[in-house]
C-alpha positions in Angstrom: 110.4 -162.4 -107.9 113.4 -160.3 -109.0 115.4 -158.2 -106.6 114.3 -154.6 -106.1 116.9 -151.8 -106.3 116.8 -149.4 -103.4 119.0 -147.7 -100.7 119.9 -149.0 -97.3 119.9 -146.4 -94.5 121.9 -147.5 -91.5 121.8 -145.9 -88.1 125.2 -146.8 -86.6 124.2 -146.2 -83.0 126.7 -148.8 -81.8 129.5 -146.5 -82.9 128.5 -143.5 -80.9 129.8 -144.4 -77.5 130.5 -141.2 -75.6 130.9 -139.1 -78.7 128.9 -135.9 -78.4 127.1 -136.5 -81.7 123.4 -136.8 -82.4 123.7 -139.7 -84.8 126.0 -141.6 -87.2 124.5 -142.9 -90.4 125.2 -144.2 -93.9 123.5 -144.7 -97.2 124.3 -147.6 -99.6 122.8 -149.0 -102.7 121.1 -152.3 -101.8 118.9 -154.8 -103.7 115.9 -156.0 -101.7 115.4 -159.7 -102.0 112.2 -161.4 -100.8 113.7 -162.4 -97.5 115.0 -158.9 -96.6 112.7 -157.1 -94.1 112.2 -153.4 -94.4 113.6 -152.7 -90.9 116.4 -154.8 -89.3 117.9 -154.5 -85.9 121.4 -156.0 -85.9 123.1 -157.8 -83.0 125.5 -154.8 -82.6 122.5 -152.4 -82.1 122.7 -150.8 -85.5 119.4 -150.4 -87.4 118.8 -150.8 -91.1 116.0 -149.2 -93.0 115.5 -150.3 -96.6 114.2 -147.4 -98.8 112.6 -147.6 -102.2 114.2 -145.3 -104.7 111.0 -143.3 -104.9 110.6 -143.1 -101.1 110.0 -139.4 -100.2 112.3 -139.7 -97.2 115.2 -140.5 -99.5 114.4 -137.7 -102.0 113.7 -134.8 -99.6 115.8 -132.8 -97.2 113.2 -132.0 -94.5 113.5 -129.1 -92.0 115.7 -130.1 -89.1 117.5 -128.6 -86.0 120.9 -130.3 -86.4 124.0 -129.9 -88.6 125.3 -132.8 -90.7 128.7 -133.5 -92.1 128.4 -135.7 -95.2 131.0 -137.6 -97.3 129.7 -139.0 -100.6 131.8 -141.7 -102.2 129.2 -142.7 -104.8 127.6 -141.0 -107.7 127.0 -137.2 -107.4 124.0 -135.8 -105.5 122.0 -132.7 -106.3 119.6 -130.6 -104.3 117.4 -127.6 -104.9 113.9 -126.2 -104.6 113.1 -127.8 -108.0 114.7 -129.8 -110.8 115.5 -126.6 -112.6 117.2 -125.0 -109.6 119.1 -128.0 -108.3 122.9 -127.9 -108.0 125.5 -130.6 -107.5 126.6 -131.1 -103.9 130.3 -131.2 -103.0 131.7 -134.6 -102.2 132.3 -133.5 -98.7 129.8 -131.0 -97.4 128.1 -129.6 -94.3 124.3 -129.3 -94.2 123.1 -126.6 -91.8 119.8 -126.5 -89.9 117.0 -126.3 -92.5 113.8 -124.4 -92.1 112.4 -125.2 -95.6 112.3 -128.5 -97.6 114.7 -129.2 -100.4 114.4 -131.8 -103.1 117.3 -134.3 -103.1 118.5 -136.3 -106.1 120.8 -139.2 -105.2 122.9 -140.9 -107.9 122.3 -144.4 -109.1 125.3 -145.8 -107.1 124.9 -144.7 -103.5 127.7 -144.8 -100.9 127.7 -142.0 -98.3 128.5 -141.6 -94.6 127.4 -138.8 -92.3 127.7 -137.4 -88.8 124.9 -135.4 -87.2 125.8 -133.0 -84.4 123.8 -130.7 -82.1 123.4 -127.3 -83.7 124.9 -125.5 -80.7 128.3 -127.2 -81.4 128.5 -125.7 -84.9 131.0 -122.9 -84.0 133.2 -125.3 -82.0 133.4 -127.7 -84.9 133.4 -125.5 -88.0 134.4 -122.1 -86.8 131.3 -120.3 -88.0 128.0 -119.5 -86.2 125.1 -121.8 -86.9 123.2 -118.8 -88.4 125.6 -118.7 -91.3 124.8 -122.3 -92.1 121.0 -122.0 -91.8 119.3 -123.3 -95.0 122.8 -123.8 -96.5 124.8 -126.6 -97.9 128.5 -125.7 -97.7 131.6 -127.3 -99.1 133.6 -128.7 -96.2 136.8 -127.4 -97.9 135.5 -123.8 -97.2 135.3 -124.6 -93.5 138.2 -127.0 -92.8 140.5 -126.2 -95.7 141.7 -128.2 -98.7 144.5 -130.1 -96.9 142.0 -131.5 -94.3 139.5 -132.6 -97.0 142.3 -134.3 -99.0 143.6 -136.0 -95.9 140.1 -137.4 -95.0 139.6 -138.5 -98.6 142.9 -140.3 -98.7 142.3 -142.0 -95.3 138.9 -143.3 -96.5 140.3 -144.9 -99.6 139.6 -148.7 -99.4 137.6 -148.5 -96.2 134.2 -150.1 -95.7 131.2 -147.8 -95.1 131.2 -148.5 -91.4 134.9 -147.8 -91.1 134.2 -144.4 -92.9 131.5 -143.6 -90.4 133.9 -144.3 -87.5 136.6 -142.2 -89.1 134.3 -139.2 -89.4 133.3 -139.7 -85.8 136.9 -139.6 -84.7 137.6 -136.5 -86.8 134.6 -134.7 -85.2 135.5 -135.7 -81.7 139.1 -134.5 -82.2 138.1 -131.1 -83.5 135.4 -130.3 -81.0 136.7 -127.8 -78.5 135.2 -126.5 -75.3 131.7 -125.1 -75.6 131.6 -121.5 -74.5 129.1 -120.2 -71.9 126.7 -118.8 -74.6 126.5 -122.2 -76.2 126.0 -123.8 -72.8 122.8 -121.8 -72.3 121.5 -122.7 -75.8 122.5 -126.3 -75.2 120.4 -126.5 -72.2 117.5 -124.7 -73.9 117.6 -126.9 -77.0 117.6 -130.0 -74.9 114.6 -128.8 -73.0 112.8 -128.1 -76.3 113.6 -131.5 -77.6 112.6 -133.3 -74.4 109.2 -131.5 -74.6 108.9 -132.3 -78.3 108.6 -128.6 -79.1 105.8 -127.8 -76.6 107.8 -125.9 -73.9 107.1 -122.2 -73.6 109.8 -119.8 -74.7 108.9 -117.5 -71.9 109.5 -120.2 -69.4 112.9 -121.0 -70.9 113.8 -117.3 -70.7 112.8 -117.1 -67.0 114.7 -120.3 -66.3 117.9 -118.6 -67.5 117.1 -115.3 -65.8 116.7 -113.3 -69.1 114.1 -111.3 -70.8 112.4 -113.1 -73.8 114.1 -110.7 -76.2 117.6 -111.3 -74.8 117.1 -115.0 -74.6 115.9 -115.2 -78.2 119.0 -113.3 -79.4 121.4 -115.6 -77.4 119.5 -118.7 -78.6 119.4 -117.7 -82.3 123.1 -116.8 -82.3 124.0 -120.3 -81.1 121.3 -122.4 -82.7 120.9 -120.6 -86.0 117.2 -120.1 -85.7 114.9 -118.3 -83.2 113.7 -120.5 -80.3 110.0 -120.5 -81.4 111.0 -121.7 -84.9 113.3 -124.3 -83.3 110.4 -125.6 -81.2 108.1 -125.7 -84.2 110.6 -127.7 -86.3 111.2 -130.0 -83.3 107.5 -130.7 -83.1 107.3 -131.3 -86.8 110.1 -133.8 -86.6 108.3 -135.7 -83.9 105.1 -135.6 -86.0 107.0 -137.2 -89.0 108.1 -140.1 -86.7 104.6 -140.5 -85.3 103.1 -140.7 -88.8 105.6 -143.3 -89.9 104.9 -145.5 -86.9 101.1 -145.2 -86.9 98.6 -146.8 -89.3 97.4 -144.2 -91.7 93.8 -144.7 -90.6 94.7 -143.3 -87.2 96.6 -140.2 -88.4 93.7 -137.9 -87.5 94.0 -139.0 -83.9 97.7 -137.9 -83.7 97.2 -134.1 -83.6 96.8 -133.8 -79.8 99.5 -136.3 -79.0 101.9 -134.4 -81.3 101.2 -131.1 -79.6 98.8 -129.5 -82.1 95.5 -127.8 -81.4 93.5 -129.9 -83.8 93.9 -131.8 -87.1 93.8 -128.8 -89.4 96.5 -127.2 -87.3 98.6 -130.4 -87.7 98.1 -130.6 -91.4 98.8 -126.9 -92.0 102.0 -127.1 -90.0 103.2 -130.2 -91.8 102.4 -128.6 -95.2 104.4 -125.5 -94.2 107.5 -127.5 -93.4 107.2 -130.4 -95.9 105.7 -128.5 -98.8 102.6 -130.8 -98.9 100.1 -132.3 -96.6 100.9 -135.7 -95.0 98.7 -137.6 -97.4 100.4 -136.0 -100.4 104.0 -136.1 -99.1 103.7 -139.8 -98.0 102.1 -141.0 -101.2 101.8 -144.8 -101.1 104.0 -146.7 -103.4 103.2 -149.9 -105.3 101.4 -150.8 -108.5 99.3 -153.4 -110.3 101.3 -156.2 -108.7 100.6 -155.1 -105.1 96.8 -155.3 -104.7 96.3 -156.4 -101.2 94.4 -155.1 -98.2 97.1 -155.1 -95.5 97.2 -152.5 -92.8 99.2 -149.5 -94.0 102.0 -149.3 -91.4 105.7 -148.7 -91.4 108.0 -147.2 -94.1 106.2 -145.5 -97.0 107.9 -147.8 -99.5 106.1 -150.7 -97.8 102.6 -149.2 -98.3 100.4 -150.6 -101.1 97.6 -149.0 -102.9 94.0 -149.9 -102.3 92.2 -149.9 -105.6 88.6 -148.7 -105.6 86.1 -150.2 -108.2 85.8 -148.1 -111.3 83.4 -145.2 -110.7 83.6 -145.4 -106.9 84.1 -142.2 -105.0 87.5 -141.9 -103.3 88.9 -139.3 -101.0 91.3 -136.7 -102.4 94.8 -136.7 -100.8 95.1 -133.7 -98.6 91.4 -133.2 -98.0 91.8 -133.6 -94.3 91.2 -137.4 -94.2 94.5 -139.3 -93.8 92.8 -142.6 -94.7 92.3 -141.2 -98.2 95.8 -142.4 -99.1 94.3 -145.9 -99.2 93.1 -145.2 -102.7 95.2 -144.1 -105.7 
């Protein structure tokens, strides 16, 4: 069996320490040998996820409620609503909170590092409100200046991927100033929304902070970049993505209530609205003629295999409301 080319996503949680960041991560080209498992937990606490080049999670920027600082040392990346509208990304860029999906094209040689920060820290770190970064990918040079970008690039020369991640962490920690009182209110509210997985009432949050719903929504949107109700919906969507990835596809229909949705159609419609397709279409199983087995469909999408129906047999259509329809091509 020949090695399979792919990308290794690493969650460097062991490097976080007390740093006020949401996560530290890296992407790197990686061949998958037969003995490499799709998910590896290392002794230092870092987690590695091997992604097939066609994995939808590698090729899509999904809606999110954080801000990411990314340094790309490999081949150029491009992003857009479609192939025709995609544009090359700066080598060092900031990705704001996204409310709509964006197609991502990574180069053949992948070597990137990133720091994810809570959205309410946007102004403290970059000097602009989160609302100016919503659904935007901005050149870091426009925010920190050319001298800083060149200094970071020079410092990263010759460093390993993990060392680059640590360098970015230190840069962020050094630059973060004191969070002002307005951000403190939004920080508590965003944490409450995330703890409840997007199910907490906006009215309840407003009352908790002694404000009217309208005033609270304005204060929240100014610091978080999006209104609180939309922030909660995206938070719930993010939780749903993780639940679907960790649940056998035959049980997807049962996840609606646990994920905070009224019913299965509500769950599917909300997923389609944020991902651009229903779960069964977005997470199309990968594999081919060489992967005809009947294993349980669980884990990373690139680990799924197709279940082939006899010629002429009726099969479900992806997106028809039956998550188990993805068992058939």
